[in-house]
C-alpha positions as CSV (number, residue, x, y, z in Angstrom):
1,M,0.0,0.0,0.0
2,I,1.1,3.5,-0.7
3,E,1.5,5.5,2.4
4,R,-0.5,8.8,2.5
5,V,1.7,11.8,3.0
6,E,0.2,14.5,5.2
7,P,1.3,18.1,4.7
8,R,3.4,19.5,7.4
9,F,3.1,23.1,8.6
10,E,6.0,23.2,10.9
11,P,9.6,21.8,10.5
12,E,10.6,18.8,12.5
13,K,12.9,19.4,15.3
14,G,16.4,19.7,14.1
15,D,15.5,20.5,10.6
16,E,16.7,23.6,9.1
17,P,14.3,25.5,6.9
18,G,15.3,25.4,3.3
19,P,14.2,27.2,0.2
20,G,10.5,26.8,-0.4
21,D,9.7,25.5,3.0
22,D,7.1,28.2,3.3
23,D,5.1,26.7,0.5
24,F,2.4,24.5,2.1
25,R,0.7,23.2,-1.1
26,V,0.5,19.5,-1.7
27,T,2.4,18.4,-4.8
28,R,1.6,15.5,-7.2
29,E,4.3,13.5,-5.4
30,D,2.5,13.9,-2.1
31,R,-0.8,12.3,-3.3
32,P,-1.3,8.5,-3.2
33,A,-1.2,6.5,-6.4
34,P,-4.6,5.1,-7.5
35,A,-5.4,1.5,-6.5
36,P,-5.1,-1.3,-9.1
37,L,-8.1,-1.9,-11.2
38,E,-8.9,-5.3,-9.8
39,Q,-8.8,-3.8,-6.2
40,R,-11.2,-1.1,-7.2
41,N,-13.7,-3.6,-8.6
42,R,-13.6,-5.7,-5.4
43,A,-16.6,-5.3,-3.0
44,P,-15.8,-3.0,-0.1
45,V,-15.0,-4.5,3.2
46,R,-17.0,-3.2,6.1
47,A,-15.0,-1.9,8.9
48,K,-15.4,-3.3,12.3
49,S,-17.6,-1.5,14.6
50,A,-16.0,1.7,15.7
51,R,-17.7,1.3,19.0
52,A,-15.9,-2.1,19.4
53,K,-12.6,-0.5,18.7
54,G,-13.2,2.4,21.0
55,G,-13.8,4.8,18.1
56,G,-16.7,7.2,17.5
57,W,-19.5,7.4,15.1
58,G,-17.9,10.2,13.1
59,L,-17.6,10.6,9.4
60,F,-14.5,8.4,9.5
61,G,-14.4,5.1,11.5
62,G,-11.3,4.4,13.3
63,G,-9.4,2.8,16.1
64,S,-8.2,4.4,19.2
65,S,-7.3,7.6,17.4
66,G,-10.7,7.9,15.8
67,R,-9.3,7.4,12.2
68,G,-9.2,4.2,10.2
69,D,-6.2,2.8,8.4
70,T,-8.1,2.6,5.1
71,P,-10.5,5.1,3.7
72,S,-14.2,4.1,3.4
73,R,-16.9,5.7,1.2
74,R,-19.6,4.6,3.7
75,G,-17.7,6.1,6.7
76,G,-16.5,2.8,8.1
77,G,-14.2,2.1,10.9
78,G,-10.5,1.8,11.0
79,G,-10.2,-1.9,10.3
80,S,-11.1,-4.0,7.4
81,G,-13.6,-5.7,9.6
82,G,-15.6,-2.5,10.6
83,K,-19.4,-2.5,10.1
84,G,-19.9,1.2,9.2
85,R,-22.8,3.5,10.4
86,R,-25.9,2.0,12.1
87,P,-29.1,2.1,9.9
88,K,-32.0,4.5,10.8
89,R,-34.7,3.2,13.0
90,R,-38.3,3.6,11.8
91,R,-40.6,5.7,14.0
92,S,-43.9,4.1,15.2
93,M,-47.3,5.2,14.0
94,L,-48.3,6.3,17.5
95,Y,-45.2,8.4,17.8
96,R,-45.9,10.2,14.5
97,L,-49.5,10.7,15.5
98,V,-48.6,12.3,18.8
99,Y,-45.9,14.4,17.2
100,W,-48.1,15.8,14.4
101,S,-51.0,16.3,16.8
102,F,-48.8,18.4,19.0
103,V,-47.6,20.4,16.0
104,L,-51.1,21.0,14.8
105,C,-52.2,22.0,18.3
106,M,-49.4,24.5,18.6
107,W,-50.3,26.0,15.2
108,G,-54.0,26.1,16.2
109,L,-53.2,27.8,19.4
110,L,-51.2,30.4,17.6
111,G,-54.0,30.9,15.1
112,V,-56.6,31.3,17.8
113,G,-54.4,33.6,19.7
114,G,-54.0,35.7,16.6
115,V,-57.7,35.9,16.0
116,V,-58.4,36.8,19.6
117,A,-55.7,39.5,19.5
118,W,-57.1,40.9,16.4
119,Y,-60.7,41.2,17.8
120,A,-59.3,42.5,21.1
121,A,-57.5,45.2,19.3
122,H,-60.8,46.4,17.9
123,L,-62.5,46.7,21.3
124,P,-62.6,49.9,23.3
125,P,-59.7,50.1,25.9
126,Y,-61.1,47.4,28.1
127,Q,-58.3,47.7,30.6
128,N,-60.2,50.6,32.0
129,L,-63.6,49.1,31.3
130,A,-66.4,50.9,33.0
131,V,-70.1,49.9,32.7
132,P,-71.9,52.9,31.1
133,P,-74.6,54.4,33.4
134,R,-78.0,53.0,33.0
135,A,-80.4,55.3,31.1
136,P,-82.6,57.2,33.6
137,N,-86.0,55.8,34.1
138,V,-89.0,58.1,34.4
139,Q,-91.7,56.6,36.6
140,I,-95.0,58.4,36.2
141,V,-97.4,57.9,39.1
142,S,-101.0,58.9,39.6
143,A,-102.2,61.1,42.5
144,D,-102.6,58.0,44.7
145,G,-99.1,56.8,44.0
146,S,-100.0,53.9,41.6
147,V,-97.8,53.6,38.6
148,L,-99.3,54.9,35.3
149,A,-96.3,54.0,33.2
150,N,-92.5,54.0,33.0
151,R,-90.7,56.0,30.3
152,G,-87.1,56.3,29.2
153,D,-84.8,53.9,27.3
154,M,-85.1,51.2,30.0
155,G,-88.7,51.5,30.9
156,G,-88.3,50.5,34.5
157,A,-86.5,51.6,37.7
158,A,-83.3,49.9,38.8
159,I,-83.7,47.7,41.8
160,S,-81.1,46.1,44.2
161,I,-81.1,42.3,44.4
162,K,-81.1,42.9,48.2
163,D,-84.6,44.2,47.9
164,L,-85.8,41.1,46.1
165,P,-86.8,37.7,47.4
166,S,-83.8,35.5,47.0
167,Y,-85.6,33.2,44.5
168,V,-86.1,36.0,42.0
169,P,-82.5,36.5,40.9
170,Q,-81.7,32.9,41.5
171,A,-84.4,31.8,39.1
172,F,-82.3,33.5,36.3
173,V,-79.1,31.7,37.5
174,A,-80.8,28.3,37.6
175,I,-82.2,28.4,34.1
176,E,-79.6,30.6,32.3
177,D,-76.2,29.9,34.0
178,R,-76.0,27.3,36.7
179,R,-72.2,27.6,37.1
180,F,-72.4,31.4,37.3
181,Y,-70.8,31.5,40.7
182,S,-67.9,29.2,39.7
183,H,-66.7,30.3,36.2
184,F,-64.6,33.3,35.4
185,G,-67.0,34.9,32.9
186,V,-66.7,32.2,30.2
187,D,-68.0,28.6,30.9
188,P,-65.8,26.1,28.9
189,Y,-68.1,23.3,29.8
190,G,-71.1,25.2,28.5
191,L,-69.3,26.2,25.3
192,G,-68.2,22.6,24.7
193,R,-71.7,21.3,25.2
194,A,-73.2,23.9,22.8
195,A,-70.5,23.1,20.2
196,F,-71.1,19.3,20.5
197,V,-74.9,19.7,20.1
198,Y,-74.4,22.0,17.1
199,L,-72.0,19.6,15.5
200,T,-74.2,16.6,16.0
201,T,-77.6,18.2,15.2
202,H,-76.6,21.3,13.2
203,R,-79.0,23.2,15.4
204,A,-78.0,25.9,17.9
205,T,-80.3,24.6,20.6
206,Q,-77.9,25.0,23.5
207,G,-76.7,28.4,24.6
208,G,-73.1,28.7,25.5
209,S,-73.2,32.3,26.8
210,T,-73.0,32.9,30.5
211,L,-74.9,35.7,32.3
212,T,-71.8,37.8,32.2
213,Q,-71.4,37.3,28.5
214,Q,-75.1,38.3,28.0
215,L,-74.5,41.4,30.1
216,A,-71.4,42.3,28.1
217,K,-73.4,41.9,24.8
218,N,-76.3,44.0,26.1
219,I,-74.1,46.8,27.3
220,F,-71.2,47.1,24.9
221,L,-72.0,45.1,21.7
222,T,-74.5,44.9,18.9
223,P,-77.0,42.0,18.5
224,E,-75.0,40.7,15.5
225,R,-74.6,37.0,15.5
226,S,-71.0,36.3,14.4
227,L,-67.8,34.6,15.6
228,G,-66.1,37.9,16.0
229,R,-68.8,39.2,18.3
230,K,-68.7,36.1,20.4
231,I,-64.9,36.5,20.9
232,Q,-65.3,40.1,21.9
233,E,-68.2,39.1,24.2
234,A,-65.9,36.6,26.0
235,I,-63.1,39.1,26.4
236,L,-65.4,41.7,27.9
237,A,-67.0,39.0,30.1
238,V,-63.7,38.1,31.6
239,E,-62.9,41.8,32.2
240,L,-66.3,42.3,33.9
241,E,-65.7,39.4,36.2
242,R,-62.3,40.9,37.1
243,K,-63.8,44.3,38.0
244,Y,-67.1,43.4,39.6
245,T,-68.5,40.9,42.1
246,K,-70.9,38.2,41.1
247,D,-73.8,39.9,42.9
248,Q,-73.0,43.2,41.1
249,I,-73.0,41.5,37.7
250,L,-76.2,39.6,38.5
251,E,-77.9,42.9,39.6
252,M,-76.8,44.7,36.5
253,Y,-78.1,41.8,34.4
254,I,-81.6,41.7,35.8
255,N,-81.9,45.5,35.6
256,R,-80.9,45.7,31.9
257,V,-82.1,42.5,30.2
258,Y,-85.1,42.7,27.8
259,F,-88.3,41.0,28.8
260,G,-90.4,41.8,25.7
261,A,-93.2,44.4,25.2
262,G,-90.8,47.3,25.7
263,A,-89.9,46.2,29.2
264,Y,-86.2,46.4,30.2
265,G,-85.3,45.3,33.7
266,I,-87.1,43.2,36.3
267,E,-89.1,46.1,37.7
268,A,-90.5,47.1,34.3
269,A,-91.4,43.5,33.5
270,A,-93.1,43.0,36.9
271,Q,-95.2,46.1,36.3
272,R,-95.9,45.3,32.7
273,Y,-97.1,41.7,33.1
274,F,-98.3,41.5,36.7
275,H,-98.9,45.2,37.6
276,K,-96.9,44.8,40.8
277,P,-93.4,45.8,42.0
278,A,-90.6,43.2,41.5
279,K,-90.2,42.8,45.3
280,S,-93.7,41.4,45.5
281,L,-93.3,38.6,42.9
282,N,-94.1,35.1,44.0
283,V,-92.2,32.0,42.9
284,M,-94.4,31.3,39.9
285,E,-94.2,34.8,38.6
286,A,-90.4,34.9,39.1
287,A,-90.1,31.6,37.1
288,T,-92.3,33.1,34.4
289,L,-90.2,36.1,34.0
290,A,-86.9,34.1,34.1
291,G,-88.4,31.9,31.4
292,L,-88.8,34.9,29.1
293,M,-85.1,35.1,28.5
294,K,-85.2,32.4,25.9
295,A,-87.7,34.1,23.6
296,P,-89.5,37.1,25.0
297,S,-91.9,37.6,22.1
298,S,-93.1,34.0,21.8
299,L,-93.3,33.2,25.6
300,A,-95.1,36.3,26.7
301,P,-97.7,35.3,29.3
302,N,-100.2,37.8,28.1
303,K,-100.2,36.4,24.6
304,Y,-99.1,32.8,25.0
305,P,-100.1,31.7,28.5
306,D,-99.7,27.9,27.8
307,R,-96.2,28.4,26.4
308,A,-95.3,30.6,29.3
309,R,-96.5,28.1,31.8
310,Q,-94.6,25.2,30.2
311,R,-91.4,27.3,30.2
312,A,-92.0,28.4,33.8
313,Q,-92.2,24.7,34.8
314,L,-88.8,24.1,33.3
315,V,-87.5,27.0,35.3
316,L,-89.0,25.6,38.5
317,D,-87.4,22.2,37.8
318,A,-84.0,24.0,37.4
319,M,-84.6,25.9,40.7
320,V,-85.3,22.6,42.5
321,D,-82.1,21.0,41.0
322,T,-80.0,24.0,42.2
323,K,-81.8,23.9,45.6
324,V,-83.2,27.4,45.2
325,I,-86.6,26.0,46.2
326,T,-87.8,22.7,47.5
327,P,-90.0,20.2,45.6
328,Q,-92.9,21.2,47.8
329,Q,-92.4,24.9,46.9
330,E,-92.5,23.9,43.2
331,K,-95.8,22.1,43.7
332,D,-97.2,25.1,45.5
333,A,-96.1,27.4,42.7
334,L,-97.6,25.2,40.0
335,A,-100.8,25.2,41.9
336,T,-100.9,29.0,42.0
337,P,-102.2,30.4,38.7
338,V,-100.4,33.4,37.3
339,K,-102.7,36.4,37.0
340,V,-101.5,38.5,34.1
341,S,-102.8,42.0,34.5
342,K,-104.2,44.0,31.6
343,F,-101.4,44.6,29.3
344,A,-99.9,47.9,30.3
345,S,-98.9,48.9,26.8
346,E,-102.6,49.0,25.9
347,S,-103.7,51.0,29.0
348,S,-105.2,54.4,28.5
349,G,-102.8,55.7,31.2
350,N,-100.2,55.8,28.5
351,Y,-101.9,58.8,27.0
352,P,-101.2,61.2,29.9
353,A,-97.9,59.4,30.5
354,D,-96.7,60.3,27.0
355,W,-97.9,63.9,27.5
356,V,-96.0,64.1,30.8
357,Y,-92.8,62.6,29.4
358,G,-92.9,65.3,26.7
359,L,-93.0,68.0,29.3
360,L,-89.9,67.0,31.2
361,D,-87.3,68.8,29.2
362,D,-89.1,72.1,29.9
363,L,-89.6,71.3,33.6
364,T,-86.2,69.8,34.6
365,G,-83.9,69.8,31.6
366,P,-81.7,66.7,31.0
367,L,-81.9,63.9,33.5
368,D,-78.9,62.0,35.0
369,S,-80.8,59.8,37.4
370,D,-84.1,57.9,37.8
371,V,-87.0,60.2,38.6
372,V,-90.5,59.9,39.9
373,V,-93.1,62.2,38.4
374,E,-96.1,62.8,40.6
375,T,-99.2,63.7,38.6
376,T,-102.7,64.9,39.1
377,I,-104.2,61.9,37.3
378,D,-106.7,59.9,39.4
379,S,-106.1,56.3,38.5
380,K,-109.6,55.2,39.3
381,L,-111.1,58.0,37.2
382,Q,-108.7,57.2,34.4
383,N,-110.0,53.6,34.3
384,T,-113.6,54.8,34.5
385,A,-113.0,57.2,31.6
386,E,-111.5,54.4,29.5
387,T,-114.3,52.0,30.3
388,S,-117.0,54.5,29.6
389,L,-115.6,55.5,26.3
390,R,-114.7,52.0,25.1
391,Q,-118.0,50.3,26.2
392,A,-120.0,53.0,24.4
393,L,-118.0,52.7,21.2
394,D,-118.1,48.9,21.3
395,K,-121.8,48.9,21.8
396,S,-122.9,51.6,19.3
397,G,-119.8,52.5,17.3
398,A,-120.4,50.2,14.3
399,K,-124.0,51.0,13.7
400,L,-123.4,54.7,14.1
401,H,-120.3,54.6,12.0
402,V,-118.0,56.2,14.6
403,S,-114.7,54.6,15.3
404,Q,-112.9,57.0,17.7
405,G,-113.4,59.1,20.7
406,A,-111.6,61.1,23.4
407,L,-112.4,62.2,26.9
408,V,-110.6,64.7,29.2
409,A,-111.6,65.6,32.7
410,M,-110.1,68.3,34.9
411,D,-110.7,70.2,38.1
412,P,-112.0,73.7,37.8
413,D,-108.4,75.0,38.6
414,G,-107.0,73.0,35.6
415,A,-105.6,69.9,37.3
416,V,-106.1,67.1,34.8
417,R,-107.8,64.1,36.4
418,A,-108.3,61.8,33.4
419,M,-107.3,61.7,29.8
420,V,-108.2,59.1,27.2
421,G,-106.8,60.1,23.8
422,G,-108.5,57.3,21.8
423,R,-110.4,54.1,21.8
424,S,-107.4,51.9,22.3
425,Y,-103.8,53.0,23.1
426,G,-102.6,49.6,21.8
427,D,-104.2,50.3,18.4
428,S,-103.3,54.0,18.2
429,Q,-101.0,56.1,20.3
430,F,-102.3,59.4,18.7
431,N,-103.6,61.5,21.6
432,R,-106.8,63.1,20.2
433,V,-107.3,65.2,23.4
434,I,-104.2,67.4,22.8
435,S,-103.4,66.8,19.2
436,A,-106.6,66.4,17.2
437,Y,-108.0,69.6,15.7
438,R,-111.7,69.3,15.1
439,Q,-114.7,71.6,14.4
440,P,-116.4,72.2,17.8
441,G,-119.8,72.9,16.3
442,S,-122.2,74.4,18.8
443,T,-119.9,73.8,21.8
444,F,-118.3,77.1,20.6
445,K,-121.6,79.1,21.1
446,P,-121.0,79.9,24.8
447,F,-118.2,82.3,23.7
448,V,-120.7,84.0,21.3
449,Y,-123.2,84.4,24.1
450,L,-120.6,85.6,26.6
451,A,-119.6,88.3,24.1
452,A,-123.3,89.2,23.8
453,L,-123.7,89.5,27.6
454,E,-120.6,91.7,27.7
455,N,-122.2,93.8,25.0
456,G,-125.1,94.6,27.4
457,N,-127.5,91.7,26.9
458,T,-128.9,89.4,29.6
459,P,-130.1,85.8,29.7
460,D,-133.7,87.1,29.2
461,T,-132.8,89.2,26.2
462,V,-135.0,88.1,23.3
463,R,-134.0,87.4,19.7
464,D,-136.0,86.1,16.8
465,D,-135.5,82.5,15.8
466,A,-136.2,83.0,12.1
467,P,-134.5,82.4,8.8
468,V,-131.4,84.6,8.4
469,S,-129.2,85.2,5.4
470,L,-125.8,86.8,5.4
471,A,-124.2,87.5,2.0
472,G,-125.8,84.4,0.5
473,W,-125.2,82.2,3.5
474,S,-128.4,81.0,5.1
475,P,-127.8,78.8,8.2
476,E,-130.7,76.7,9.5
477,D,-131.7,75.2,12.8
478,F,-131.2,71.5,13.3
479,S,-135.0,70.8,13.3
480,K,-135.5,73.2,10.3
481,E,-138.4,74.7,12.3
482,Y,-138.4,78.2,13.8
483,R,-139.8,79.3,17.2
484,G,-139.9,83.0,16.6
485,P,-138.9,85.3,19.6
486,V,-137.0,83.4,22.3
487,S,-134.8,84.3,25.2
488,L,-131.1,83.9,25.0
489,T,-131.3,81.2,27.7
490,T,-133.8,79.2,25.5
491,A,-131.8,79.8,22.4
492,L,-128.6,78.5,24.0
493,A,-130.3,75.5,25.7
494,L,-131.9,74.4,22.4
495,S,-128.8,75.3,20.4
496,L,-130.7,77.5,17.9
497,N,-128.3,78.4,15.1
498,T,-130.1,81.5,13.8
499,V,-129.9,83.3,17.2
500,A,-126.2,82.5,17.6
501,V,-125.5,83.9,14.1
502,R,-127.5,87.1,14.8
503,L,-125.6,87.6,18.1
504,C,-122.3,87.1,16.4
505,A,-123.2,89.6,13.7
506,E,-124.3,92.1,16.4
507,V,-121.1,92.0,18.4
508,G,-118.8,91.2,15.5
509,P,-116.9,88.0,14.8
510,R,-113.7,89.6,16.0
511,A,-115.2,90.2,19.5
512,V,-116.2,86.5,19.6
513,V,-112.7,85.4,18.7
514,N,-111.2,87.7,21.3
515,V,-113.5,86.2,24.0
516,A,-112.4,82.7,23.1
517,H,-108.8,83.6,23.2
518,R,-109.1,85.4,26.5
519,L,-110.6,82.2,28.0
520,G,-107.8,80.0,26.8
521,I,-108.4,79.0,23.2
522,V,-105.1,79.2,21.4
523,S,-105.9,77.8,18.0
524,N,-106.2,80.0,15.0
525,L,-109.9,81.2,14.7
526,E,-111.2,82.8,11.6
527,P,-113.2,85.9,12.5
528,N,-116.2,85.4,10.1
529,P,-119.9,84.9,10.8
530,S,-119.6,81.1,10.6
531,I,-117.4,81.2,13.7
532,A,-120.7,81.4,15.6
533,L,-121.4,77.8,14.6
534,G,-117.9,76.5,15.5
535,T,-116.3,76.1,12.1
536,S,-112.7,76.9,13.2
537,E,-110.9,73.9,14.6
538,V,-109.8,73.5,18.2
539,T,-108.5,70.6,20.3
540,P,-110.6,69.0,23.1
541,F,-108.0,70.0,25.6
542,E,-108.1,73.7,25.0
543,I,-111.8,74.1,24.8
544,T,-112.2,72.1,28.0
545,S,-109.8,74.4,29.8
546,A,-111.8,77.4,28.5
547,Y,-115.0,75.9,29.9
548,A,-113.3,75.4,33.2
549,T,-113.2,79.2,33.5
550,F,-117.0,79.1,33.9
551,A,-116.7,76.4,36.5
552,N,-114.2,78.3,38.7
553,G,-115.9,81.6,38.8
554,G,-114.1,83.4,35.9
555,R,-110.4,82.8,36.5
556,L,-108.1,81.9,33.6
557,V,-107.2,78.2,33.6
558,I,-103.7,77.0,32.8
559,P,-104.1,73.2,32.8
560,Y,-101.4,71.2,34.5
561,V,-100.7,67.5,35.2
562,V,-97.3,67.5,37.0
563,K,-97.3,68.3,40.7
564,R,-93.8,67.4,41.6
565,I,-90.7,65.7,40.2
566,K,-88.1,64.1,42.4
567,T,-85.2,61.7,42.0
568,D,-85.3,58.2,43.3
569,K,-83.3,59.4,46.3
570,G,-85.9,62.0,47.2
571,K,-84.3,65.2,45.8
572,V,-87.0,67.5,44.5
573,L,-86.3,68.7,41.0
574,Y,-89.6,70.5,40.3
575,Q,-92.5,71.7,42.4
576,R,-95.5,73.3,40.8
577,P,-95.7,76.9,42.0
578,A,-98.8,78.4,43.5
579,P,-101.2,79.4,40.7
580,M,-101.8,83.1,40.0
581,N,-104.7,82.9,37.6
582,A,-106.1,86.2,36.5
583,T,-109.9,86.9,36.4
584,V,-111.0,87.0,32.8
585,I,-114.8,87.0,33.2
586,D,-116.8,89.3,35.4
587,P,-118.4,87.4,38.3
588,D,-121.9,88.6,37.3
589,K,-121.4,87.3,33.8
590,V,-120.2,84.0,35.1
591,G,-123.4,83.6,37.0
592,M,-125.5,84.5,33.9
593,M,-123.6,82.0,31.7
594,N,-123.8,79.2,34.3
595,S,-127.6,79.8,34.6
596,M,-128.0,79.7,30.9
597,M,-125.9,76.6,30.3
598,S,-127.5,74.7,33.1
599,Q,-130.7,74.7,31.1
600,T,-129.0,72.5,28.5
601,L,-129.3,69.6,31.0
602,T,-132.7,70.7,32.1
603,I,-134.8,71.6,29.0
604,G,-132.2,71.5,26.3
605,T,-130.3,69.1,24.1
606,A,-128.8,67.0,27.0
607,R,-131.6,66.8,29.4
608,K,-131.2,63.1,29.7
609,S,-127.7,63.5,31.1
610,A,-128.5,65.5,34.3
611,L,-126.6,64.5,37.4
612,P,-128.9,63.8,40.4
613,G,-128.3,66.3,43.3
614,W,-125.8,68.4,41.3
615,Q,-126.2,71.7,39.4
616,A,-124.5,71.0,36.1
617,A,-124.1,73.0,33.0
618,G,-122.7,72.4,29.6
619,K,-123.2,72.4,25.8
620,S,-123.6,69.9,23.1
621,G,-122.2,70.3,19.6
622,T,-122.3,68.8,16.2
623,S,-120.1,69.8,13.3
624,Q,-121.0,70.0,9.6
625,N,-122.2,66.8,8.0
626,Y,-122.2,65.1,11.4
627,R,-118.5,64.6,11.3
628,D,-117.9,65.5,15.0
629,A,-120.1,65.1,18.0
630,W,-119.3,66.8,21.3
631,F,-120.6,67.3,24.8
632,I,-118.7,69.5,27.3
633,G,-120.2,69.8,30.8
634,F,-119.2,70.8,34.2
635,T,-120.1,71.1,37.9
636,S,-118.3,73.0,40.6
637,H,-116.3,69.8,41.1
638,M,-115.2,68.8,37.6
639,V,-115.2,69.7,33.9
640,T,-115.3,66.9,31.3
641,S,-115.3,67.0,27.6
642,V,-116.2,64.1,25.2
643,W,-115.7,63.9,21.5
644,V,-116.5,61.1,19.1
645,G,-116.0,60.9,15.3
646,N,-113.6,59.4,12.7
647,D,-110.0,60.2,12.2
648,D,-110.4,60.5,8.4
649,G,-113.2,63.1,8.8
650,T,-115.9,60.9,7.3
651,S,-119.5,61.5,8.5
652,T,-121.2,59.5,11.3
653,K,-124.7,58.3,11.0
654,R,-126.3,61.6,12.3
655,I,-124.7,61.5,15.7
656,T,-125.4,64.6,17.7
657,G,-123.7,65.9,20.8
658,G,-126.7,65.2,23.0
659,T,-126.8,61.5,22.2
660,L,-123.7,59.3,22.4
661,P,-121.2,61.9,23.8
662,A,-123.7,63.0,26.4
663,E,-124.2,59.4,27.5
664,I,-120.5,58.8,27.9
665,W,-120.2,62.1,29.8
666,N,-123.0,61.1,32.2
667,S,-121.6,57.6,32.8
668,F,-118.2,59.1,33.7
669,M,-119.4,62.0,35.8
670,R,-121.7,59.9,37.9
671,V,-118.7,57.9,39.1
672,A,-116.5,61.1,39.4
673,H,-119.1,62.7,41.8
674,K,-119.8,59.6,43.9
675,G,-119.4,60.5,47.5
676,V,-118.7,64.2,46.9
677,Q,-120.8,66.7,48.7
678,P,-122.8,68.7,46.0
679,T,-122.1,72.4,45.7
680,P,-123.7,75.0,43.4
681,L,-122.0,76.5,40.4
682,P,-120.1,79.7,41.1
683,G,-121.6,83.1,40.3
684,K,-124.8,84.8,41.3
685,P,-127.7,82.9,39.9
686,W,-129.7,84.8,37.3
687,V,-133.2,85.6,38.4
688,H,-135.6,85.3,35.4
689,Q,-137.2,88.6,34.3
690,E,-140.0,89.0,31.8
691,P,-138.7,90.6,28.6
692,Q,-140.0,93.9,27.4
693,E,-141.6,94.4,24.0
694,D,-138.8,96.5,22.8
695,Q,-136.2,93.8,23.6
696,V,-137.3,91.7,20.7
697,I,-135.2,92.2,17.6
698,A,-136.8,90.5,14.6
699,A,-135.0,92.4,11.9
700,Q,-132.0,91.0,10.0
701,P,-128.7,92.1,11.5
702,Q,-126.9,94.8,9.5
703,V,-124.0,92.9,8.2
704,D,-122.4,95.7,6.3
705,G,-122.1,97.7,9.5
706,A,-120.4,95.0,11.5
707,P,-118.3,96.6,14.2
708,D,-115.1,95.0,13.2
709,D,-115.5,95.5,9.4
710,Q,-114.5,91.9,8.8
711,P,-115.4,90.1,5.6
712,V,-118.4,87.9,5.9
713,A,-118.2,84.3,4.8
714,T,-120.8,83.1,2.4
715,E,-120.8,79.6,3.9
716,P,-119.2,77.8,6.8
717,V,-115.6,77.2,6.3
718,T,-114.6,73.6,6.4
719,T,-110.9,73.0,7.1
720,A,-108.7,69.9,7.2
721,E,-110.6,66.7,7.9
722,V,-107.9,64.6,9.7
723,P,-106.4,65.2,13.1
724,R,-103.1,67.1,13.1
725,S,-100.3,67.3,15.6
726,T,-98.4,70.4,16.2
727,G,-95.5,68.4,17.7
728,R,-95.6,70.1,21.1
729,P,-99.2,71.3,21.5
730,I,-99.1,71.9,25.3
731,A,-95.8,73.9,25.2
732,D,-97.2,76.0,22.4
733,W,-100.4,76.5,24.3
734,L,-98.6,77.7,27.4
735,S,-96.3,80.0,25.6
736,R,-99.2,81.7,23.8
737,V,-101.4,82.0,26.9
738,L,-98.5,83.4,29.0
739,S,-97.5,85.9,26.3
740,R,-100.8,87.6,26.3
């Protein structure tokens, strides 16, 4: 064998460096000669195991020095008997499965972490997460303290869970989130169960959201159903759990969750469905409300009582499982039928409640806490008014072709006691008392007669009931018969059109308009002769307040409904000041007018509506083509106005004010005066005097010489035929009255 010559980099000891010793390149002579051809063709000999010879497993096999004596292409050992490198061992299937599962899990975790981080970056800075304040609730109560309605974004006052029976909040925990007190805001078990059910049935029948997640969604997020929203919901839930106690979270939840029918929060729901405060709920009622969380619209007890009861039974079972109640308490609850009150959203009390809510900005400004508004509404009279109007329309409305009605009652000082703005609040929230402008017909005539009295006439003054023609306009009496000379008292009681037109022409239409405005009418009134028959439109509210002036002795009435506003902590934000109503009618004229109008219920158009034991006065009215029928009457105790008709202005079947409206008025006023000591109307009663011959004026009034030189209408003016809303009718009314 040819010995391999290794290059040397340093001279051996004793050698002297010679020329070229600094050249370290290997020359041809230094390389080994190639092996003979026959040796190259021979099969290679495996080296002995390097391990056996003390060598390593390096690139070259070898003996003790780690190098072999012969080169090997396979990296054998140092001897001809070496075995070379050990072959690779095959990995088992289980090993590979575990390995790749681990790899996939790591990548999955990284992916999930990235998605969570992305959605977290699009949240508000939740490190300083603060629950936004609950929108203020406006609780509107009647004079006796009963709740008329709740207004505001939430629709119900906030309540502490400490003020509730323990089973009320725990009913929600039992049916919605049994592990509420043990999880950290997100329930992995619940999520896994929901995912399994979805994957196996392809239906989302199991909810995976905790109460904390639901609260986070309600407060901070939109109702969108998406994976991104779920991730954000979970992040916020964990943060809520970090910042608040479990009881605080549960309290926020039951005060903000939606129960259907516009009720947000447990207090609003209790009032809405059971007409009671939440602290008075029994076990069955609590279970019914907790059951609504699944589907408020399809489980509402007022609409679907069977579904609501079945769902409540599931809640009761869950309450037993979680030891909130005992099995015996469940049996007792199931044996107690739920009494669902009349659905509050359909109650007529919402009419005055809407009106009150619209006044708050002017009375208190923006609100930053829950408030209680104390009103003048009498809850019993409110229910009586609603019942009287609805029963009459249900009984006779179809055959008389009348679909709507309105009633408002107030004390003589202007305190509103009842207000029903339509047949059904559930069907129509349009308040016809304050927003419907209708022709008042003959109910406008008292202003004509007051103007005549102020012009020197008396109740015994005689005018001729005979055909009259003014510039081609020839109004007729309802009966189309004429009585000849009659007193003003008789003419007003019988609602004779010709006499009213004569008086209006005598004093001038402008004087009549001025009288009406002075008494509180704020609508635009056209000063033409047809004003005597009530052709200019007004609202029931303003004409009723004008009539109250007769009932209180001649003082201007500024109607009011709010007595006091205070926060839920008792701080007074508004207190109605003492009224300073000016006298707008001479007391003598008040006595004359009350004596005249009392004959309407004695000998006149509403004689069937007299109140036993009471001196009452009023006036009926019917507009053109029988489109509106009115009766407005009063005692020293109360003033009430009733209107019936159709919103589209179509004619009724010859309804007059002395028929259906007077019947409704009488039904209501009998209840309103029950137990009240009768007192006479204010003003000195008029003592009848025989008229003199020269008091009778039979000639036609001289129109051309009318005192105010106003143009005379050739026919009654008919204005719009549908109710109109001015947006803020009461505020406009007050500003116009106070500016005079």
